[in-house]
ZAMARGU-4260 file (C-alpha; in steps of 0.2 Angstrom, whole numbers, plus 5000, padded with zeros to 4 digits):
<rodrens>
0) 4837/4654/5158 | 4854/4648/5153 | 4868/4653/5164 | 4880/4666/5155 | 4898/4663/5155
5) 4904/4681/5160 | 4921/4678/5153 | 4913/4678/5136 | 4904/4694/5140 | 4917/4707/5146
10) 4906/4722/5143 | 4891/4714/5152 | 4903/4709/5166 | 4909/4727/5168 | 4891/4734/5168
15) 4885/4722/5181 | 4900/4726/5192 | 4895/4744/5191 | 4877/4740/5195 | 4882/4729/5210
20) 4892/4743/5218 | 4875/4751/5222 | 4880/4769/5220 | 4868/4783/5218 | 4868/4788/5200
25) 4870/4806/5199 | 4875/4806/5180 | 4866/4804/5164 | 4854/4797/5158 | 4840/4805/5167
30) 4831/4790/5172 | 4845/4786/5185 | 4844/4767/5181 | 4827/4765/5190 | 4810/4758/5185
35) 4800/4773/5183 | 4782/4779/5178 | 4789/4787/5162 | 4796/4771/5155 | 4786/4757/5162
40) 4788/4746/5147 | 4806/4745/5150 | 4806/4739/5167 | 4823/4733/5174 | 4832/4737/5157
45) 4835/4754/5163 | 4848/4749/5175 | 4859/4743/5160 | 4857/4759/5151 | 4872/4769/5157
50) 4885/4781/5150 | 4904/4782/5149 | 4911/4780/5167 | 4927/4775/5175 | 4930/4757/5172
55) 4917/4757/5158 | 4927/4768/5145 | 4920/4776/5130 | 4916/4767/5114 | 4929/4777/5104
60) 4943/4775/5117 | 4949/4758/5111 | 4953/4752/5129 | 4944/4743/5143 | 4928/4732/5143
65) 4922/4738/5126 | 4938/4735/5117 | 4939/4718/5125 | 4922/4714/5119 | 4926/4720/5101
70) 4942/4709/5101 | 4931/4694/5106 | 4919/4698/5092 | 4933/4699/5079 | 4939/4682/5084
75) 4922/4675/5082 | 4919/4682/5065 | 4937/4678/5060 | 4942/4696/5055 | 4958/4706/5060
80) 4948/4720/5069 | 4930/4723/5073 | 4922/4739/5080 | 4905/4742/5087 | 4893/4755/5081
85) 4878/4761/5090 | 4873/4771/5074 | 4870/4757/5062 | 4880/4753/5046 | 4878/4772/5042
90) 4892/4776/5055 | 4903/4762/5048 | 4901/4768/5030 | 4906/4785/5035 | 4921/4779/5044
95) 4926/4768/5029 | 4925/4782/5017 | 4934/4794/5029 | 4949/4782/5030 | 4949/4778/5012
100) 4945/4794/5003 | 4943/4810/5014 | 4947/4825/5004 | 4947/4828/4985 | 4947/4810/4979
105) 4936/4799/4968 | 4927/4784/4973 | 4920/4771/4961 | 4903/4765/4966 | 4898/4750/4957
110) 4879/4745/4957 | 4867/4752/4970 | 4872/4761/4986 | 4865/4767/5003 | 4860/4785/5005
115) 4873/4787/5018 | 4887/4784/5006 | 4881/4799/4996 | 4879/4810/5011 | 4897/4805/5016
120) 4903/4811/4999 | 4895/4828/5002 | 4903/4829/5019 | 4920/4823/5013 | 4920/4831/4996
125) 4922/4814/4988 | 4918/4814/4969 | 4908/4798/4965 | 4911/4788/4949 | 4896/4777/4945
130) 4896/4760/4937 | 4878/4755/4932 | 4878/4737/4939 | 4888/4724/4949 | 4890/4710/4937
135) 4903/4699/4927 | 4908/4715/4917 | 4912/4726/4933 | 4930/4721/4935 | 4934/4726/4917
140) 4925/4742/4918 | 4934/4746/4934 | 4951/4742/4926 | 4947/4754/4912 | 4943/4768/4925
145) 4959/4765/4935 | 4969/4765/4920 | 4962/4782/4914 | 4960/4791/4930 | 4974/4792/4943
150) 4965/4800/4957 | 4953/4786/4962 | 4955/4782/4980 | 4943/4767/4983 | 4931/4755/4976
155) 4914/4753/4985 | 4901/4740/4983 | 4885/4733/4992 | 4887/4715/4995 | 4875/4706/4998
160) 4862/4718/4990 | 4844/4720/4997 | 4838/4705/4987 | 4851/4694/4995 | 4861/4692/4979
165) 4880/4689/4982 | 4894/4695/4972 | 4911/4686/4973 | 4923/4700/4976 | 4939/4689/4975
170) 4944/4696/4958 | 4939/4714/4962 | 4949/4714/4978 | 4964/4708/4968 | 4962/4722/4956
175) 4961/4735/4970 | 4976/4728/4979 | 4986/4728/4963 | 4981/4747/4962 | 4985/4750/4980
180) 4967/4756/4984 | 4955/4748/4996 | 4939/4739/4992 | 4925/4745/5004 | 4910/4734/5006
185) 4893/4739/5012 | 4888/4722/5019 | 4874/4728/5030 | 4862/4714/5026 | 4876/4700/5028
190) 4880/4699/5046 | 4874/4682/5047 | 4883/4675/5032 | 4897/4669/5043 | 4886/4655/5048
195) 4888/4647/5031 | 4903/4641/5022 | 4916/4653/5015 | 4908/4651/4997 | 4895/4663/5002
200) 4903/4672/5017 | 4907/4689/5011 | 4919/4693/5025 | 4931/4680/5017 | 4929/4684/4998
205) 4940/4699/4999 | 4938/4717/5006 | 4948/4730/5015 | 4934/4735/5026 | 4916/4729/5028
210) 4901/4737/5037 | 4888/4725/5044 | 4871/4729/5052 | 4870/4715/5065 | 4852/4721/5069
215) 4846/4717/5052 | 4848/4698/5053 | 4855/4694/5070 | 4848/4696/5088 | 4854/4714/5091
220) 4845/4730/5095 | 4840/4742/5081 | 4855/4753/5077 | 4868/4739/5081 | 4882/4737/5068
225) 4900/4733/5067 | 4914/4738/5056 | 4925/4724/5051 | 4943/4728/5046 | 4953/4716/5036
230) 4969/4725/5033 | 4982/4731/5046 | 4984/4748/5039 | 4966/4753/5044 | 4966/4746/5062
235) 4975/4761/5070 | 4963/4774/5063 | 4946/4765/5064 | 4941/4771/5081 | 4945/4789/5077
240) 4936/4789/5061 | 4920/4782/5069 | 4922/4796/5083 | 4921/4809/5069 | 4903/4805/5065
245) 4896/4795/5079 | 4887/4801/5094 | 4897/4805/5110 | 4883/4797/5119 | 4882/4779/5111
250) 4869/4767/5118 | 4876/4754/5130 | 4860/4744/5127 | 4865/4743/5109 | 4883/4739/5113
255) 4878/4725/5125 | 4866/4718/5112 | 4881/4717/5100 | 4891/4708/5112 | 4877/4696/5115
260) 4874/4694/5096 | 4892/4689/5093 | 4891/4676/5107 | 4875/4669/5100 | 4884/4668/5083
265) 4897/4657/5090 | 4886/4646/5101 | 4870/4644/5090 | 4871/4654/5074 | 4877/4640/5062
270) 4864/4628/5068 | 4850/4641/5068 | 4853/4648/5051 | 4856/4631/5043 | 4838/4627/5049
275) 4832/4644/5042 | 4840/4641/5026 | 4832/4624/5024 | 4815/4632/5028 | 4818/4646/5016
280) 4822/4633/5002 | 4805/4624/5005 | 4796/4640/5004 | 4805/4645/4988 | 4801/4628/4981
285) 4782/4631/4984 | 4784/4648/4977 | 4790/4641/4961 | 4776/4629/4960 | 4764/4644/4962
290) 4772/4652/4947 | 4783/4665/4956 | 4800/4668/4949 | 4816/4665/4960 | 4834/4672/4958
295) 4845/4657/4955 | 4862/4664/4956 | 4874/4665/4971 | 4863/4672/4985 | 4859/4672/5004
300) 4851/4656/5008 | 4842/4664/5023 | 4833/4677/5012 | 4817/4675/5002 | 4814/4686/4987
305) 4799/4682/4976 | 4796/4690/4959 | 4778/4691/4956 | 4778/4698/4938 | 4775/4681/4931
310) 4759/4681/4941 | 4754/4696/4931 | 4754/4707/4947 | 4766/4720/4954 | 4777/4719/4969
315) 4765/4731/4978 | 4750/4721/4975 | 4759/4705/4980 | 4765/4713/4996 | 4747/4719/5000
320) 4741/4701/4997 | 4754/4694/5009 | 4749/4707/5022 | 4731/4701/5020 | 4737/4684/5024
325) 4745/4689/5040 | 4763/4691/5033 | 4773/4707/5034 | 4786/4708/5021 | 4803/4718/5023
330) 4799/4728/5007 | 4793/4727/4989 | 4798/4735/4973 | 4790/4736/4956 | 4790/4717/4954
335) 4798/4708/4969 | 4793/4705/4987 | 4807/4703/5000 | 4806/4693/5016 | 4819/4692/5030
340) 4816/4677/5041 | 4821/4679/5059 | 4832/4665/5066 | 4819/4663/5079 | 4804/4660/5068
345) 4795/4644/5072 | 4790/4630/5061 | 4772/4636/5063 | 4776/4653/5056 | 4785/4646/5041
350) 4770/4635/5038 | 4760/4651/5039 | 4771/4659/5026 | 4770/4644/5014 | 4751/4645/5016
355) 4752/4663/5011 | 4763/4660/4996 | 4749/4647/4990 | 4735/4660/4994 | 4744/4674/4984
360) 4747/4662/4969 | 4729/4658/4969 | 4722/4675/4972 | 4734/4682/4958 | 4724/4672/4945
365) 4709/4682/4949 | 4717/4699/4948 | 4709/4708/4933 | 4719/4719/4921 | 4711/4734/4928
370) 4718/4730/4945 | 4736/4727/4939 | 4741/4745/4937 | 4755/4750/4950 | 4748/4762/4963
375) 4762/4773/4970 | 4780/4768/4974 | 4787/4753/4981 | 4786/4749/5000 | 4797/4743/5014
380) 4794/4738/5031 | 4798/4755/5039 | 4781/4761/5032 | 4789/4772/5018 | 4793/4769/5000
385) 4809/4764/4992 | 4817/4768/4976 | 4816/4759/4959 | 4825/4742/4956 | 4844/4744/4958
390) 4849/4731/4945 | 4855/4744/4932 | 4856/4761/4942 | 4866/4775/4935 | 4867/4794/4937
395) 4876/4806/4925 | 4886/4817/4937 | 4890/4835/4931 | 4895/4843/4948 | 4902/4835/4964
400) 4889/4831/4977 | 4896/4844/4989 | 4896/4858/4976 | 4879/4855/4971 | 4872/4853/4989
405) 4880/4870/4993 | 4875/4879/4977 | 4860/4891/4976 | 4845/4880/4971 | 4827/4882/4966
410) 4812/4870/4968 | 4804/4865/4952 | 4790/4853/4947 | 4797/4836/4942 | 4792/4838/4924
415) 4801/4855/4923 | 4817/4848/4932 | 4820/4835/4918 | 4838/4838/4912 | 4843/4849/4926
420) 4856/4846/4940 | 4849/4840/4956 | 4853/4850/4972 | 4847/4836/4984 | 4847/4818/4987
425) 4830/4810/4987 | 4829/4792/4993 | 4813/4789/5002 | 4819/4774/5012 | 4837/4767/5013
430) 4844/4756/5008 | 4835/4759/4992 | 4845/4767/4978 | 4844/4786/4977 | 4832/4793/4964
435) 4842/4809/4963 | 4860/4813/4969 | 4866/4831/4971 | 4876/4835/4956 | 4868/4822/4945
440) 4857/4825/4930 | 4838/4822/4933 | 4833/4811/4918 | 4816/4806/4912 | 4816/4789/4922
445) 4820/4799/4938 | 4805/4811/4934 | 4794/4796/4932 | 4800/4787/4947 | 4798/4803/4958
450) 4780/4805/4953 | 4776/4787/4956 | 4780/4790/4974 | 4769/4805/4975 | 4784/4817/4974
455) 4780/4831/4963 | 4794/4844/4966 | 4813/4843/4967 | 4827/4855/4971 | 4839/4859/4957
460) 4854/4869/4955 | 4851/4887/4948
</rodrens>
């Protein structure tokens, strides 16, 4: 095992100094840092699972070893400020919206968005203004809204999206800056893009704040994320904003893994992801030969999204065929299957994926027309369903999400709810696009989508 330079790991060094002191732990957590019969699989890891103590500080204090670790991570990623989250990108999204638009303000949401953004609108009484898609016409549409509505407090986008598509934010950021509002970016799936050149590194395209889920694509524990702040005026309030929503008992194991992930990015990230990108390119080339469709615009080179509609099968059927060939996808929707390769995947595992691509292509030729119907909603790796494709998502808002959530509601069959105002958010698996948003009209497409998931009732405002 390679020797660790403790100067690059200030948080780990502080935790190990506490461990070395050998004190009897008469504080939380209840396992006392010992191997025990309740958690035999964790072994020695329990000794690193500690809590806020003298010399270790609190995640939200902005001092001590945690702050030193965050400053080093910020230097590695090339941002002005970086703040750890043990609550995933959800906590980062909550903090961004709190700093930008808490109170009675409007936020423009362009394209699909994470469920947590809607929930934060409910908590902070933010009025969302939705734009259908994130494309070449987005900037013009946002200019129109900013010209006609003076109470817009921020613009919010997801970049890259779940399929790995990347939107160049440089023009949009200039528009926001000219109008003295922040551009907030949910970059949950882009924590690894700093390994590539700036043409696809979303941290350097232009943003005021960016949320990144390190655990999605980097070697960090589930729930590990960081908030990147690009403008000085948000640095002083970021910790407080995160403390408003985050647990007072954040996991030190997750924080240690974030420190490790940042150092891994510096030491091995670029080499590892360039290798992965080359492997992904080879898989995509084989997929094209097997008649899959591939997105050709600006995109994450370390993600594989295959469109199976050209094979005459649905994304769900393709996903089932891949699982039958020993490959577990991240998710599927009506036509596409998404794969997120680990930077630690072996050549043999990529060969197995390539073989599966060929096998699915061959098998699809034998799928009968009676087998081609879609069975239920799309699927993602967490074992639940996700929402419909987010290429052109829009909800007609008639009330604020907060007002609708607090209003008196009734539960109706989906067919009876058409045309009514939703009283709840339904999003079977984040980060899929919500099917219903509190305050938004439930249209015919939403009714059909709900039923495709096996959801037959919905709460509506009376």
